[in-house]
Structure formats: C-alpha cells, structure tokens
N, C-alpha and C positions, 0 to 999 in steps of 0.2 A: 504494500500500500504506500502511496506517496506521502510524504511528510507535509501536512498542511501548513506547518510553520514556515516552510520554504516556498517562496513565490515562484522560484524557477531553479532549474539545475542545468548548468552549462559548464563546459570546460573553459579554462582561461585561454585567451587568444594571444599567445606569445608570438614573437617574430619567428617565422619558419625558415629553416635552411635545410631542406630535404634533399638537395642535389637533384631536383627535378626541373627539366626544361619544358615548358608548355607552349604549344603553338595554338593561337586562337582562331576560331572560325565563326564568324557572325552569321548564324542561320536561324530561321524560325521554322515552325512546323510546316509551313506551306512551301518551304524551299525543297526542290527536288534533290534526291541523292546524287552523288557524282556518277557519271557514266561508268558502267562496269561491263566488262566483256562477258563474265559469267558470275552472276550474283551467288550462285550455289557454292562457289569456291571461297567465299569470304570466311575468314577465320574468326572465332569468337574473340571479343575484346577481353582483356584481363581486368577483373574488378576485385579489389581487396581493400579491406578496412585496416588502416594503419594509424595508430595513435589517435583514434576517434575521427579520422578523416578518410573519405573514400578516395582511393587512387584508381583512376581509369587509364589503362594503357591501351591505346589504339594502334592503328597501322600507319603505314606511310601514305603520303598524299594520293598516290595512284592506286593503292590497295587498302582501303579502310577496313577496320575490324567491325564486327557486327555485334549488337546487343539485342537480345530477344526481349520484347516488352509486350505489355497488354494494358488495357484499361482495368485497373484493379479495384476491388470492392472489399471493404473491411466492416466488420460488425460494429466497431466503435473506435474511439481514439486510442484506447489502450492496445487494441490489436494492430492498428496502424503504427503506433509508436514502437511496438515490439518488432514489427517487420522492418521499419526504417532503421532501427538501431542495429539490427543484424545485417541488413543488406546495404545500407547507406552510411553507416557510422553516425547516425543522427542521435539527437538527444531531445527529450521532451521538456517543455516548459509548463509549469503548473501555476494555476491561479490561486488566489487566496482561499478558495473553497476546496483546494486539494485536487481539483480536476485538471486534466491535461487541456491546455488552451491552444497549444501549437507545438510543432516539431521543427527542428532546424539542424543544419549541419554545414560542413564544408566539403568541397571536393577539388581535386586537382586532376586535370586531363592532359595526357600527352598523346600526340598522334591523332589520326582521324578516326571518327566513329560514325557509323550509320545505325539506324534502328530497324528491326524487323518486327512489324506488328503481328498480332495474333492471326490475321488473315494471310500472312506471308508477304505483304507489301513492304517495300523499303521506303524510309523517309529520313530526312535530316532535321535536327532540332538543336538549337544552341543551348536550350534549357534541358540538361540531362535529366534532372529530377522530374520535370514535368512529363517527359517522355517515359521514364522508367515507371512512374506511378500511374500515368494516365494514358499511355499509348499515343497513337498518332493524334487523337483528339484532345489530349492533355486534360482528361477529366477523370478524377478519382472519386469514388463514392465512399463516404464514411457514415455508418449508421443510417443508410438510406438517403443521405443528403449528398448530392453531387457538388464537387468543388472544381471550378474551372481554373486550371493552372495556367491557361493562356488567357485569362479573364480580362475584365474591364479594369481600367486604371482606377485606383482608389482616390476619392475626393477630387476627381478630374485631373489628377496628375498625369502628365505625359511621360512615358518611359524615356529616360535619357540614354544616349549612347554617343560616344565620340570616337572617331577613328583618325589615324594618321599613318603615313607611309614615308619611308626613306630608302634610297638606293645608293649603292656604291658600285658603279658599273652595272653588271647584270644581276648582282646580288641585291635583293630588296627585302626589307623587313617592314611589317605593319603591326600596329598596336590598336587595341580597343579597350575602352572601359565602359561600364554601364551601371545604371541604377534603375531597377524596375520594381514598382510597387503596385501590385494588383490587390483585389479584394481578398483573395485567398492564397496569394503566392507573392513572395518577395525574393529578389535576387540582386546581388551586387557582385561585381568582379571585374577581372581584366584578362586580356589574352594577348599573347605575342605570337606572330605567325611569320614563317619564312615564305614570302609570297613567290619569290623566284630565286634561282641560283642556290647557293649554299651547298653545292654538291662537288663531288670529285669523281673522276672516271676510274672504274675498276675493270682491269683486264683479266681474263681467265680463258683457259682452254675449253673448247666446246665442240660439239658434233652437229653443225647446222644441217647436214644432209641426213641426219638420223643415226641411230646407233647409241652405244653406251661407251662412255669414257672409261678405259681400263688401262692397266699397266701390262705391257707385253715386252718381255726381254729387256726390262729396265726402262722402257720408253712408254710414254703416254700415247695410246692409240684409240681410235674409234672402232668399236667392234659391232658389226652388224651380222645379220643372218644371210647365208648364201642362198639365193633363190633355188628352189627345187630340192634343197637338202633337208627340209624339215617337214614334219607331218604332225597333225594334232592327235594326241593320245587322250581319248575320252575318259579313261580310268584315272589318269594323272591330272586331267584337266588343264593341260598345257602343251606347247609344242616340244617335240623331241626330235633328235636327228633320225633320219630314215635308216633302217637297219641295213639296207643294201647300198647306202651311200659310201663312196670311196673318196677320201679327202677330208679336208677341214670344213665342217659345216658353217664355220664363221669366216667372214671376210673382214680385213682390217684396212684402215686408211688413216692418214695423218689428220690430227685435229686442226681446227682453225683457232684463231684468237678472237674471242668475242669481247665486247665491252658493255658495261652498264653504268648508269649514273646512280650514285648512292649519296645520301646526305652526309655532309661532313661539316656540321655547324655546331654552335652552342647558343641556345636561346636563353634569355633572361627576362624575368618578369618581376617588377616591384609594384606592389599595390599599397596605397595609403588610403585608408578609410577615415573620413573626418566626421567628428561628432560635435563640432564647434571649434572655436579658435584655440582651445586649450586641451583638447582630447583627440587622440588619433590612434590608429591601429596600423602598424606596418608589417607587411609580409614580403618575403623574398623567395624566389624559386629560380632554379637553373637546371637545364637538362641538355645533354649532348645528342646530336644526330636524330632530331625529331622535327616534323613539319610544323607543329604548333604546341603551345603551352598555355594552359588556361587554369585560372583559379576562380572559384565561386563560393560565396556564402549565401545560403538560402533558408527560407522558412515556408512552411505550409500551415495554414490555420484559417479561422473564420473571423473576418473583421478584426484583423490583428494590427491595423495601422498604428494604434496608439501604444503598442508595446515597445520596450526599450531595445537598445543595441541596433539591430539591423535596420529597423524602420526609422531610427533616430539619426541616420546618416545624413549629413548635410551636403557632402560632396565626396568624390573619389578621384584619386590621382593615379596615373600609371606611368611607369618608365619601362620601355620595351626595347630590347636590343638583341642583336645577333653579331657574332664575330664575323659574319658574312653578310653585311648590309647596313651596318651602323645602328643608330638608335632613334627613337621618337618618344615624345611625351603625349599623354592624353589626360583629359580631366573633364569631370561633369559635376554639376551642382555648384554649391557655394564653396569656393576654394580660396577665399580672401581676395582682396583687390590685387589684380594681376597674377593670381594664382600663387601668392606668397606662401600659402599653407602647404603647397605641394613640396617645397623644400628640396633638399638634396636626396636623390634616390639611394645613396649608400647609407 
C-alpha cells in the first residue's frame, strides 16, 4: 500500500554520464516509417531498464530496429503503474489521498526505431511512451477511461519545438529540443542527430557472383557448387554430391573487394531543464557510432498540468554536437533574456 504521508515518490534527477550517444528524430504518429526493402527482416530493438531509466537501443539509419506495440488497457492505475515500472522504468506519483495520480519516467534512445502495431503495420513516432502504451493511435485505457497520449494541448498551450543544423563539409549534425504539455501526457527532451556524413569506408573480401567465402590452401576463396555435380537428398533435406560424380563438386574463384559505409562518429547531447531563474536540471549523454541520441522525461496522468517538476518547466536548452559536423544550440520556452539561463553546456 502507498504511504499517504508521501505526496509523491520519485528518484533524484542527478546529472547523467552514461556514455550514451543519442541521435534525435523528430517524428509524430502520422509520419510514415522509413522505406524498407523487407520489413520482415527488421531486428527487435533492445529495451532495458537501467538505474530507473529505460534505455532503447535501435538500429542504424538505413536499418531501424522494431518495437512491437499495441493499444493497451489496464484495470486501474495500480496495474498501469506496475506495468510501467517493469517495462519502462517508471515511477508512480501519489496524491494526498494515497492514490496514484500519475506515472512518469525517463528514457534514452540510441539509433533508429520503428513500431509494429498489433495489426502488423509499421509506423514512426517521436513519443516512444505514447506508442508503447497506446499503439499507433496513442491511446491507452485505464479503468475504462481512454487517455489520448497524442491529445489536445493543455490550457491552449502550443507544443514547443526548436531545431537547428550545422555542417562541416559533408558532415552535418542537427539538434532539437521540445516541451509538450497535453491533457494526459507531458514530454520534454532533446535529440542530437547525424543528418549526413559521419561515416568511414570499410573494405572487406566478398563473393559478389555468389558462393561462400572460405579458406583454401591458406588463401581466401569463393566456393560455389559445380553445376551438375549435386542432387537433392530428401532424407537429409539438403543437396549432396552425386554418387557417380568424378571430380570436385565445388568450384573456386578469387574474391572481390567490397566496400560499405559505417558510422564513425561521436554524438553528444546536453539538456538543461529550467524551472525558473534559480532552479535547473542538467543532463549529459554521449555515444559512439550511432545515427541519433535522444533523451526524454515524460508523464502520463489525468489533468496533471498543475503538478510539480515536469509541468513546472519554464524552458529547455540543448547543446548538440558531433565530432563529424560541429555543434548547434536549441532552446524553447523562457530561457532568460537572450537565453542567458542556457549557460555553458559543460
């Protein structure tokens, strides 16, 4: 049972140094997923709760990882809180009556992620929690009451979002910060993205004409099947050399040199959340060889605009950089005259 004497339970928000680099992708539920040659080949994203924070490890820009989601329904807030604590690293906030009034947490995303809804369709959504709890429609049901996580802005507030981009030659980095207050969902955060470049060329031996790369007599060769030398064995369920074949059933050829482009960058994200001129919360993340880095603090509840912390944010500042593309700053909301409250990102 919750302790009614405590109005809320939440972990302290210390400065983070997790060694994570996040690349940010500004997308909403209506944004189509990236073009994929074969969606069935998508690998699952890795989700793990670490120190009370959800860490989401996605894929490269050209091959995102997938997260299976659905529009979820919970009997009550206690059931939702237990699920969110286990799956999202969230915490419950209690009112003076000892009842849960909202849940909230933090997440860090590295790499690209798309979502697969219960009907098998793919979609993109910048708000991971909205998709994870509410599917493509962003709607979760608690005690028979639907909560629209893509909902209407609270008190007429317009969701804020600022973006900026910088390039050094063909290497470009972009940053984004946002403050979103909806009736049932709140989200603030920042993202750093490698827009272009940030790669190196990797050379390797390959068999473009087919075959398998093997070692023969101390040399790397491409081994293929000699036409006419093989037959299918139904008992073994595979091809085997013909019993009357004389000679080597394999043929060998020299491999070629193939190249591919791989990320060779380091992304950095600094986020400063402002609660007035004398109160701020600073977080810092960095990660190697990823296309994006994102941090988000979020809450889900009913009419929770007047609660402390997340909804009390007056502004947010972001410092975004890549060793391959330079740096940019972004800010939203009240950050002091001329952005003086953003200060030094270090």
